LUMNUDO-911686 format. One record per residue: residue number from 1; x, y, z of N, C-alpha, C in turn; residue in three letters. Coordinates in pm, 1 decimal. Layout:
<rolos>
<num: NUM | nc1: X | nc2: Y | nc3: Z | cac1: X | cac2: Y | cac3: Z | cc1: X | cc2: Y | cc3: Z | residu: ala> .
...
</rolos>
This chain:
<rolos>
<num: 1 | nc1: -5359.5 | nc2: 1300.0 | nc3: 2690.1 | cac1: -5475.6 | cac2: 1281.2 | cac3: 2775.9 | cc1: -5601.5 | cc2: 1270.6 | cc3: 2690.0 | residu: met> .
<num: 2 | nc1: -5699.4 | nc2: 1199.9 | nc3: 2740.7 | cac1: -5823.1 | cac2: 1180.0 | cac3: 2666.5 | cc1: -5910.4 | cc2: 1305.6 | cc3: 2674.1 | residu: ala> .
<num: 3 | nc1: -5975.7 | nc2: 1332.7 | nc3: 2562.6 | cac1: -6067.9 | cac2: 1445.8 | cac3: 2555.9 | cc1: -6204.4 | cc2: 1394.5 | cc3: 2513.2 | residu: his> .
<num: 4 | nc1: -6311.2 | nc2: 1455.5 | nc3: 2564.9 | cac1: -6444.5 | cac2: 1411.8 | cac3: 2522.6 | cc1: -6468.4 | cc2: 1446.5 | cc3: 2376.2 | residu: pro> .
<num: 5 | nc1: -6532.9 | nc2: 1355.8 | nc3: 2306.9 | cac1: -6560.2 | cac2: 1379.0 | cac3: 2165.8 | cc1: -6675.4 | cc2: 1475.5 | cc3: 2146.7 | residu: lys> .
<num: 6 | nc1: -6771.0 | nc2: 1470.8 | nc3: 2240.2 | cac1: -6888.6 | cac2: 1557.5 | cac3: 2232.8 | cc1: -6907.4 | cc2: 1630.8 | cc3: 2364.2 | residu: arg> .
<num: 7 | nc1: -6973.6 | nc2: 1744.5 | nc3: 2356.1 | cac1: -7006.5 | cac2: 1820.3 | cac3: 2476.3 | cc1: -7114.1 | cc2: 1745.1 | cc3: 2554.8 | residu: lys> .
<num: 8 | nc1: -7097.3 | nc2: 1736.0 | nc3: 2687.1 | cac1: -7198.7 | cac2: 1671.4 | cac3: 2771.1 | cc1: -7318.7 | cc2: 1763.8 | cc3: 2781.7 | residu: thr> .
<num: 9 | nc1: -7436.0 | nc2: 1710.3 | nc3: 2750.5 | cac1: -7556.4 | cac2: 1793.1 | cac3: 2752.7 | cc1: -7596.6 | cc2: 1828.9 | cc3: 2895.1 | residu: ser> .
<num: 10 | nc1: -7676.7 | nc2: 1931.9 | nc3: 2907.4 | cac1: -7722.0 | cac2: 1976.6 | cac3: 3040.0 | cc1: -7806.7 | cc2: 1869.5 | cc3: 3108.0 | residu: lys> .
<num: 11 | nc1: -7884.7 | nc2: 1797.6 | nc3: 3029.5 | cac1: -7968.8 | cac2: 1692.6 | cac3: 3085.7 | cc1: -7884.5 | cc2: 1579.1 | cc3: 3143.3 | residu: thr> .
<num: 12 | nc1: -7784.7 | nc2: 1536.3 | nc3: 3070.3 | cac1: -7697.3 | cac2: 1428.3 | cac3: 3116.8 | cc1: -7618.0 | cc2: 1472.3 | cc3: 3239.3 | residu: arg> .
<num: 13 | nc1: -7570.8 | nc2: 1596.4 | nc3: 3237.3 | cac1: -7497.7 | cac2: 1650.9 | cac3: 3351.0 | cc1: -7586.6 | cc2: 1656.7 | cc3: 3475.2 | residu: arg> .
<num: 14 | nc1: -7710.6 | nc2: 1702.4 | nc3: 3459.1 | cac1: -7802.2 | cac2: 1714.5 | cac3: 3572.6 | cc1: -7847.0 | cc2: 1578.6 | cc3: 3624.4 | residu: asp> .
<num: 15 | nc1: -7859.8 | nc2: 1479.3 | nc3: 3535.6 | cac1: -7894.8 | cac2: 1345.2 | cac3: 3581.4 | cc1: -7784.8 | cc2: 1286.6 | cc3: 3668.9 | residu: lys> .
<num: 16 | nc1: -7661.2 | nc2: 1317.3 | nc3: 3638.5 | cac1: -7549.0 | cac2: 1270.2 | cac3: 3718.2 | cc1: -7548.3 | cc2: 1337.4 | cc3: 3856.0 | residu: arg> .
<num: 17 | nc1: -7597.7 | nc2: 1459.1 | nc3: 3864.4 | cac1: -7593.5 | cac2: 1536.1 | cac3: 3989.0 | cc1: -7719.8 | cc2: 1521.7 | cc3: 4074.4 | residu: arg> .
<num: 18 | nc1: -7808.1 | nc2: 1428.6 | nc3: 4043.5 | cac1: -7933.4 | cac2: 1417.4 | cac3: 4117.5 | cc1: -7912.9 | cc2: 1382.2 | cc3: 4263.8 | residu: thr> .
<num: 19 | nc1: -7803.0 | nc2: 1315.9 | nc3: 4298.0 | cac1: -7780.4 | cac2: 1273.6 | cac3: 4435.1 | cc1: -7706.3 | cc2: 1377.4 | cc3: 4516.7 | residu: his> .
<num: 20 | nc1: -7666.7 | nc2: 1489.6 | nc3: 4456.2 | cac1: -7597.6 | cac2: 1595.5 | cac3: 4528.5 | cc1: -7701.4 | cc2: 1687.3 | cc3: 4588.8 | residu: tyr> .
<num: 21 | nc1: -7756.0 | nc2: 1652.8 | nc3: 4703.2 | cac1: -7858.2 | cac2: 1737.3 | cac3: 4762.1 | cc1: -7833.0 | cc2: 1751.4 | cc3: 4911.4 | residu: lys> .
<num: 22 | nc1: -7874.8 | nc2: 1860.9 | nc3: 4965.2 | cac1: -7859.5 | cac2: 1886.4 | cac3: 5108.3 | cc1: -7972.6 | cc2: 1817.8 | cc3: 5183.1 | residu: ala> .
<num: 23 | nc1: -7940.3 | nc2: 1760.4 | nc3: 5298.2 | cac1: -8039.8 | cac2: 1693.9 | cac3: 5381.3 | cc1: -8056.4 | cc2: 1775.3 | cc3: 5508.7 | residu: val> .
<num: 24 | nc1: -8179.4 | nc2: 1811.4 | nc3: 5538.6 | cac1: -8206.2 | cac2: 1888.9 | cac3: 5659.9 | cc1: -8190.0 | cc2: 1799.6 | cc3: 5782.3 | residu: ala> .
<num: 25 | nc1: -8131.5 | nc2: 1850.6 | nc3: 5889.7 | cac1: -8115.1 | cac2: 1768.9 | cac3: 6010.2 | cc1: -8249.7 | cc2: 1736.7 | cc3: 6073.4 | residu: pro> .
<num: 26 | nc1: -8259.9 | nc2: 1618.8 | nc3: 6133.2 | cac1: -8383.9 | cac2: 1573.9 | cac3: 6195.0 | cc1: -8385.1 | cc2: 1613.0 | cc3: 6342.0 | residu: thr> .
<num: 27 | nc1: -8487.0 | nc2: 1685.8 | nc3: 6380.7 | cac1: -8502.8 | cac2: 1728.0 | cac3: 6519.2 | cc1: -8613.5 | cc2: 1647.3 | cc3: 6585.4 | residu: tyr> .
<num: 28 | nc1: -8597.6 | nc2: 1621.2 | nc3: 6715.7 | cac1: -8700.7 | cac2: 1556.6 | cac3: 6795.8 | cc1: -8724.8 | cc2: 1644.1 | cc3: 6917.7 | residu: val> .
<num: 29 | nc1: -8837.2 | nc2: 1624.0 | nc3: 6982.2 | cac1: -8863.4 | cac2: 1700.1 | cac3: 7103.4 | cc1: -8806.3 | cc2: 1624.9 | cc3: 7223.5 | residu: ser> .
<num: 30 | nc1: -8746.9 | nc2: 1698.8 | nc3: 7314.7 | cac1: -8687.6 | cac2: 1640.6 | cac3: 7434.5 | cc1: -8800.3 | cc2: 1586.1 | cc3: 7522.8 | residu: cys> .
<num: 31 | nc1: -8791.0 | nc2: 1460.4 | nc3: 7568.3 | cac1: -8897.7 | cac2: 1406.0 | cac3: 7651.7 | cc1: -8904.4 | cc2: 1470.7 | cc3: 7789.7 | residu: pro> .
<num: 32 | nc1: -8796.7 | nc2: 1536.7 | nc3: 7832.8 | cac1: -8794.8 | cac2: 1598.0 | cac3: 7965.2 | cc1: -8851.7 | cc2: 1740.2 | cc3: 7963.1 | residu: asn> .
<num: 33 | nc1: -8803.1 | nc2: 1824.5 | nc3: 7870.5 | cac1: -8845.3 | cac2: 1965.5 | cac3: 7871.9 | cc1: -8927.2 | cc2: 2005.1 | cc3: 7750.0 | residu: cys> .
<num: 34 | nc1: -8921.2 | nc2: 1927.3 | nc3: 7642.1 | cac1: -9003.5 | cac2: 1955.4 | cac3: 7525.1 | cc1: -8936.1 | cc2: 2041.6 | cc3: 7419.4 | residu: gly> .
<num: 35 | nc1: -8812.9 | nc2: 2085.1 | nc3: 7440.3 | cac1: -8745.2 | cac2: 2166.7 | cac3: 7338.9 | cc1: -8694.2 | cc2: 2076.9 | cc3: 7227.1 | residu: ser> .
<num: 36 | nc1: -8666.6 | nc2: 2137.7 | nc3: 7111.1 | cac1: -8620.3 | cac2: 2058.4 | cac3: 6997.1 | cc1: -8471.3 | cc2: 2030.7 | cc3: 7009.9 | residu: ser> .
<num: 37 | nc1: -8433.2 | nc2: 1903.5 | nc3: 6982.9 | cac1: -8296.4 | cac2: 1856.8 | cac3: 6999.7 | cc1: -8260.7 | cc2: 1770.2 | cc3: 6880.3 | residu: val> .
<num: 38 | nc1: -8133.6 | nc2: 1775.0 | nc3: 6837.8 | cac1: -8085.6 | cac2: 1683.0 | cac3: 6735.0 | cc1: -8080.5 | cc2: 1542.0 | cc3: 6792.6 | residu: leu> .
<num: 39 | nc1: -8095.1 | nc2: 1441.4 | nc3: 6704.3 | cac1: -8084.4 | cac2: 1302.5 | cac3: 6748.1 | cc1: -7946.7 | cc2: 1274.7 | cc3: 6809.0 | residu: tyr> .
<num: 40 | nc1: -7940.9 | nc2: 1189.6 | nc3: 6908.4 | cac1: -7818.3 | cac2: 1143.9 | cac3: 6973.3 | cc1: -7734.8 | cc2: 1257.4 | cc3: 7029.2 | residu: his> .
<num: 41 | nc1: -7801.8 | nc2: 1362.2 | nc3: 7079.8 | cac1: -7732.4 | cac2: 1474.5 | cac3: 7140.5 | cc1: -7795.7 | cc2: 1503.1 | cc3: 7276.2 | residu: arg> .
<num: 42 | nc1: -7716.1 | nc2: 1558.1 | nc3: 7366.9 | cac1: -7767.7 | cac2: 1600.9 | cac3: 7496.0 | cc1: -7848.9 | cc2: 1727.5 | cc3: 7474.3 | residu: val> .
<num: 43 | nc1: -7959.9 | nc2: 1739.3 | nc3: 7543.8 | cac1: -8045.7 | cac2: 1856.9 | cac3: 7531.9 | cc1: -7971.7 | cc2: 1979.0 | cc3: 7587.4 | residu: cys> .
<num: 44 | nc1: -7965.0 | nc2: 2087.1 | nc3: 7509.3 | cac1: -7897.8 | cac2: 2209.0 | cac3: 7553.9 | cc1: -7976.4 | cc2: 2279.3 | cc3: 7663.2 | residu: asp> .
<num: 45 | nc1: -8106.8 | nc2: 2258.8 | nc3: 7663.8 | cac1: -8192.5 | cac2: 2331.3 | cac3: 7757.2 | cc1: -8188.7 | cc2: 2271.1 | cc3: 7897.8 | residu: asn> .
<num: 46 | nc1: -8204.2 | nc2: 2139.7 | nc3: 7908.9 | cac1: -8214.4 | cac2: 2077.2 | cac3: 8041.5 | cc1: -8097.8 | cc2: 1984.9 | cc3: 8075.5 | residu: cys> .
<num: 47 | nc1: -8018.1 | nc2: 1940.1 | nc3: 7976.1 | cac1: -7902.6 | cac2: 1855.2 | cac3: 8002.6 | cc1: -7934.1 | cc2: 1707.6 | cc3: 8011.4 | residu: gly> .
<num: 48 | nc1: -8052.6 | nc2: 1664.8 | nc3: 7967.2 | cac1: -8089.1 | cac2: 1523.2 | cac3: 7972.0 | cc1: -8058.9 | cc2: 1455.3 | cc3: 7839.1 | residu: his> .
<num: 49 | nc1: -8029.8 | nc2: 1323.9 | nc3: 7847.0 | cac1: -8010.8 | cac2: 1241.4 | cac3: 7728.8 | cc1: -8070.5 | cc2: 1104.9 | cc3: 7757.6 | residu: tyr> .
<num: 50 | nc1: -8164.5 | nc2: 1062.6 | nc3: 7675.3 | cac1: -8234.9 | cac2: 934.4 | cac3: 7689.5 | cc1: -8294.6 | cc2: 916.1 | cc3: 7828.5 | residu: arg> .
<num: 51 | nc1: -8352.1 | nc2: 1021.8 | nc3: 7882.2 | cac1: -8422.3 | cac2: 1014.1 | cac3: 8009.7 | cc1: -8335.1 | cc2: 1025.1 | cc3: 8131.6 | residu: gly> .
<num: 52 | nc1: -8204.4 | nc2: 1041.4 | nc3: 8114.5 | cac1: -8114.9 | cac2: 1052.7 | cac3: 8229.4 | cc1: -8040.4 | cc2: 1185.1 | cc3: 8223.4 | residu: gln> .
<num: 53 | nc1: -8007.4 | nc2: 1238.6 | nc3: 8339.8 | cac1: -7932.8 | cac2: 1363.1 | cac3: 8347.9 | cc1: -7789.4 | cc2: 1337.9 | cc3: 8304.4 | residu: leu> .
<num: 54 | nc1: -7744.4 | nc2: 1407.9 | nc3: 8200.3 | cac1: -7609.2 | cac2: 1388.5 | cac3: 8147.1 | cc1: -7518.3 | cc2: 1504.8 | cc3: 8185.3 | residu: ala> .
<num: 55 | nc1: -7572.7 | nc2: 1625.7 | nc3: 8184.2 | cac1: -7495.8 | cac2: 1745.0 | cac3: 8216.9 | cc1: -7573.6 | cc2: 1824.5 | cc3: 8320.1 | residu: ile> .
<num: 56 | nc1: -7506.1 | nc2: 1861.8 | nc3: 8425.7 | cac1: -7569.2 | cac2: 1942.3 | cac3: 8531.9 | cc1: -7580.5 | cc2: 2087.1 | cc3: 8480.1 | residu: glu> .
<num: 57 | nc1: -7702.5 | nc2: 2136.4 | nc3: 8470.3 | cac1: -7724.7 | cac2: 2273.3 | cac3: 8423.7 | cc1: -7754.5 | cc2: 2362.5 | cc3: 8543.2 | residu: lys> .
<num: 58 | nc1: -7699.1 | nc2: 2483.9 | nc3: 8543.4 | cac1: -7725.2 | cac2: 2579.5 | cac3: 8650.8 | cc1: -7855.6 | cc2: 2652.2 | cc3: 8624.5 | residu: glu> .
<num: 59 | nc1: -7931.7 | nc2: 2674.1 | nc3: 8728.0 | cac1: -8057.1 | cac2: 2748.1 | cac3: 8715.4 | cc1: -8024.9 | cc2: 2896.1 | cc3: 8710.3 | residu: ala> .
<num: 60 | nc1: -8083.2 | nc2: 2964.9 | nc3: 8612.5 | cac1: -8062.6 | cac2: 3109.4 | cac3: 8598.1 | cc1: -8172.9 | cc2: 3180.6 | cc3: 8677.0 | residu: ile> .
<num: 61 | nc1: -8133.0 | nc2: 3257.6 | nc3: 8776.7 | cac1: -8232.1 | cac2: 3323.6 | cac3: 8861.4 | cc1: -8246.6 | cc2: 3469.4 | cc3: 8828.3 | residu: ala> .
</rolos>
């Protein structure tokens, strides 16, 4: 099997790893109730998606 002739430096190793980063999820405010929701998801608070009722939510009294 092939072996490296020289040790890979920390700089070269870190340059290779520049694209390994975590991306924070993007939140938007729900147009119906105003709570924060992930893109392309039904709102957990009111049950609306793109201005239409998707899930019937029970009112807590």
